[in-house]
C-alpha positions in Angstrom: 19.5 -14.8 49.0 20.7 -12.3 46.5 18.8 -9.0 46.5 18.5 -6.9 43.3 17.1 -3.4 44.0 14.7 -2.1 41.3 14.6 1.4 42.7 16.0 2.8 39.4 13.2 1.3 37.3 11.5 4.1 35.3 8.2 5.0 37.0 6.4 5.3 33.7 6.5 1.6 33.0 3.3 -0.3 33.2 4.5 -3.7 34.2 1.1 -5.3 33.3 2.0 -4.8 29.7 3.7 -7.3 27.4 7.4 -7.0 28.2 8.8 -7.5 24.7 6.9 -6.9 21.5 8.4 -7.6 18.1 6.5 -7.2 14.9 7.6 -7.9 11.3 11.3 -7.3 12.1 13.7 -7.4 9.2 17.5 -6.9 9.0 19.8 -7.7 6.2 23.6 -7.5 5.5 25.4 -6.6 2.4 28.3 -8.7 1.1 30.6 -8.4 -1.8 30.3 -11.5 -4.0 32.5 -10.4 -7.0 33.0 -7.6 -9.5 35.9 -5.2 -9.5 37.2 -2.8 -6.9 35.5 0.1 -8.6 32.4 -1.8 -9.6 31.9 -4.5 -6.9 29.0 -6.9 -7.1 27.0 -6.6 -3.9 24.3 -9.0 -2.7 22.0 -8.5 0.3 21.4 -11.4 2.7 18.5 -11.5 5.2 19.7 -12.1 8.7 16.3 -11.5 10.4 13.4 -12.1 8.1 10.0 -10.9 9.1 10.0 -12.1 12.7 7.1 -11.4 15.0 6.7 -12.6 18.6 6.0 -11.3 22.1 7.4 -12.1 25.6 5.3 -11.8 28.7 6.6 -10.2 31.9 8.5 -12.7 34.0 8.9 -15.2 31.2 12.1 -16.9 30.0 11.7 -17.1 26.2 14.1 -19.3 24.3 15.4 -18.8 20.8 16.9 -22.0 19.6 18.9 -22.3 16.4 22.4 -23.2 15.0 25.2 -20.7 14.4 24.3 -18.5 11.4 20.5 -18.6 12.0 20.1 -15.0 13.0 19.9 -15.4 16.8 22.6 -12.8 17.7 21.5 -10.3 15.1 18.0 -10.5 16.6 19.3 -9.9 20.1 21.5 -7.0 19.0 18.4 -5.4 17.4 16.3 -5.7 20.5 19.1 -4.3 22.7 19.4 -1.2 20.4 22.9 -2.1 19.2 21.7 -2.5 15.6 19.1 -0.5 13.7 16.4 -2.7 12.0 15.7 -2.2 8.3 12.0 -2.3 9.2 9.6 -3.5 11.8 8.6 -2.6 15.4 10.3 -3.5 18.7 8.9 -2.3 22.0 10.1 -2.9 25.5 7.2 -2.4 28.0 5.6 -0.2 25.4 8.6 2.0 24.6 9.8 2.0 21.1 13.5 1.2 20.5 13.8 3.9 17.9 12.0 6.7 19.7 12.9 5.8 23.3 16.4 4.3 22.9 17.9 6.1 26.0 15.1 5.0 28.3 15.2 1.4 27.0 18.9 1.1 27.6 18.3 1.8 31.3 15.8 -1.0 31.5 17.7 -3.9 29.9 21.1 -5.5 29.7 22.8 -8.1 27.5 25.2 -10.9 28.1 26.9 -12.3 25.0 29.3 -15.2 24.5 32.0 -12.6 23.4 31.8 -10.2 26.3 34.7 -7.7 26.3 36.7 -6.7 29.4 39.9 -4.9 30.4 41.7 -8.2 30.9 44.6 -6.8 32.8 42.2 -5.6 35.5 40.4 -7.6 38.1 36.7 -8.4 38.2 36.4 -5.8 41.0 38.0 -3.1 38.9 36.0 -4.0 35.7 32.7 -4.1 37.6 33.4 -0.8 39.5 34.1 0.9 36.2 30.9 -0.4 34.8 29.0 0.7 37.9 30.4 4.2 37.5 28.9 4.3 34.0 25.5 3.5 35.5 25.9 6.1 38.3 25.9 3.5 41.0 27.6 4.2 44.4 31.0 2.4 44.6 30.4 0.7 47.9 27.0 -0.5 47.0 28.2 -1.7 43.6 31.2 -3.6 45.1 29.0 -5.5 47.5 26.4 -6.3 44.9 29.1 -7.5 42.5 30.7 -9.8 45.1 27.3 -11.1 46.1 26.4 -12.0 42.5 29.8 -13.7 41.8 29.5 -15.7 45.0 26.0 -16.8 44.0 27.6 -17.9 40.7 30.2 -20.0 42.4 33.2 -17.7 42.0 35.6 -17.7 45.0 36.1 -14.4 46.7 39.9 -14.4 46.1 39.3 -14.3 42.3 37.4 -11.0 42.7 40.8 -9.3 43.0 42.8 -11.3 40.5 43.5 -10.2 36.8 40.8 -11.4 34.4 43.4 -12.7 32.0 44.4 -15.3 34.5 40.8 -16.7 34.8 39.1 -19.4 32.8 36.5 -18.8 30.1 33.8 -19.9 32.6 35.0 -17.5 35.3 35.1 -14.6 32.9 31.6 -15.3 31.7 30.4 -15.2 35.3 31.9 -11.8 35.6 30.0 -10.8 32.4 26.8 -11.9 34.0 27.5 -10.0 37.2 28.1 -6.9 35.1 24.8 -7.2 33.4 22.9 -7.4 36.6 24.6 -4.5 38.5 22.0 -2.1 37.4 19.1 -4.5 38.2 17.6 -4.6 34.7 14.0 -5.7 34.3 14.8 -7.2 30.9 17.8 -9.4 30.3 19.0 -10.7 26.9 21.2 -13.7 27.3 23.0 -14.6 24.0 24.4 -18.1 24.4 25.6 -17.3 28.0 26.8 -20.9 28.8 28.6 -21.6 25.5 32.0 -23.1 26.3 31.4 -23.4 30.0 32.3 -26.5 32.0 29.3 -28.5 33.4 29.5 -27.0 37.0 29.7 -23.4 35.6 26.9 -24.1 33.2 24.7 -25.3 36.0 25.6 -22.4 38.3 24.6 -19.9 35.5 21.3 -21.8 34.8 20.3 -21.8 38.4 21.0 -18.0 38.6 18.8 -17.4 35.6 15.9 -19.3 37.1 16.4 -17.4 40.4 16.2 -14.1 38.4 12.9 -15.2 36.9 11.3 -16.7 39.9 12.5 -14.4 42.7 13.4 -11.1 41.0 10.7 -10.9 38.3 13.1 -10.5 35.4 12.0 -11.0 31.8 14.6 -13.0 29.9 15.3 -13.9 26.3 17.8 -16.7 26.0 19.4 -17.8 22.8 21.1 -21.2 22.7 21.7 -24.3 20.7 21.8 -26.5 23.8 18.6 -28.6 23.9 18.7 -29.6 27.6 19.3 -26.0 28.6 16.3 -24.7 26.5 14.1 -27.4 28.0 15.2 -26.7 31.6 15.1 -22.9 31.5 12.5 -21.7 28.9 8.8 -21.2 29.4 8.4 -21.0 25.6 10.8 -21.7 22.8 11.0 -20.4 19.2 12.9 -22.4 16.5 14.9 -20.0 14.2 16.2 -21.1 10.8 17.7 -18.9 8.1 16.4 -15.8 9.9 12.8 -16.9 10.3 10.8 -18.3 13.2 9.5 -21.7 12.0 7.8 -22.9 15.2 6.9 -21.6 18.6 5.5 -23.0 21.8 6.5 -24.8 25.0 9.0 -27.7 24.7 6.1 -30.2 25.1 4.1 -28.5 22.4 7.0 -28.4 19.9 7.7 -32.1 20.5 4.0 -32.9 20.1 4.1 -31.4 16.6 6.3 -34.3 15.4 4.6 -37.2 17.1 5.1 -39.4 20.2 8.5 -40.7 21.3 10.3 -37.8 19.8 12.7 -35.3 21.5 13.1 -31.5 21.2 16.1 -32.2 18.9 13.9 -34.4 16.7 11.3 -31.6 16.6 13.9 -29.1 15.6 15.4 -31.2 12.8 11.9 -32.1 11.4 10.5 -28.6 11.6 13.5 -26.8 10.2 15.1 -29.4 8.0 18.4 -28.6 9.7 20.4 -29.6 12.8 22.1 -27.6 15.5 25.7 -28.4 14.4 26.1 -25.8 11.7 29.6 -24.5 11.1 28.4 -21.2 9.7 29.5 -18.0 11.4 26.8 -16.6 13.6 24.9 -13.6 12.4 
């Protein structure tokens, strides 16, 4: 079984606290909608609109919505990559504005658009990342290989250029990179989008193991209904930057009556479907 050493977890963290606390979070983007070059007409569009929720330690919390609903913007704000317009975000009691450096040591993020040095191998990419975290090279190499094997990547591929690998194999390397530093909070932004069924199942099983065995707290964004039902302890429906419903999969389905599915619940509670062609925010 894969072992993730938490020895670098900051000692000041009280792990009995709520893991992730978000209150009245707002974020907007400006877009030119007309006017001249010297006098452009600018409009402001809300991407995250007064969202509040909390995630318990050891929980997998799903955020379910179509492209353009604000999922990725929300994840970037929690991960300190974007500065909120207003609101509060705390990770185990630490504020993302006041304690940014400490929080970055506690969490990691996997996105659908993970960037790598494609000419280099997974080994070279992962050892480079390990150096940024101050991890010993030998320890990092073995941990990287263990994670990739657990995700179903053959050992030979560990030494081959990333540019020669499939989308699914590259995503597994992104997941391995995220867990090198043994984060206690993991933000998974559509981690299985575009993966083949076998790779998707490998990633899902690894996520469950991280929750059940290694006590990770996880936020998962997705528009895959079966994935949300299989992985998530609780789910929030997001639509136009707002949370419109929250609960377990069974609770959400119960809101719309017997004989319904989670997809039925999403459509009825948001008035939308999960096949939006809008660009993700």
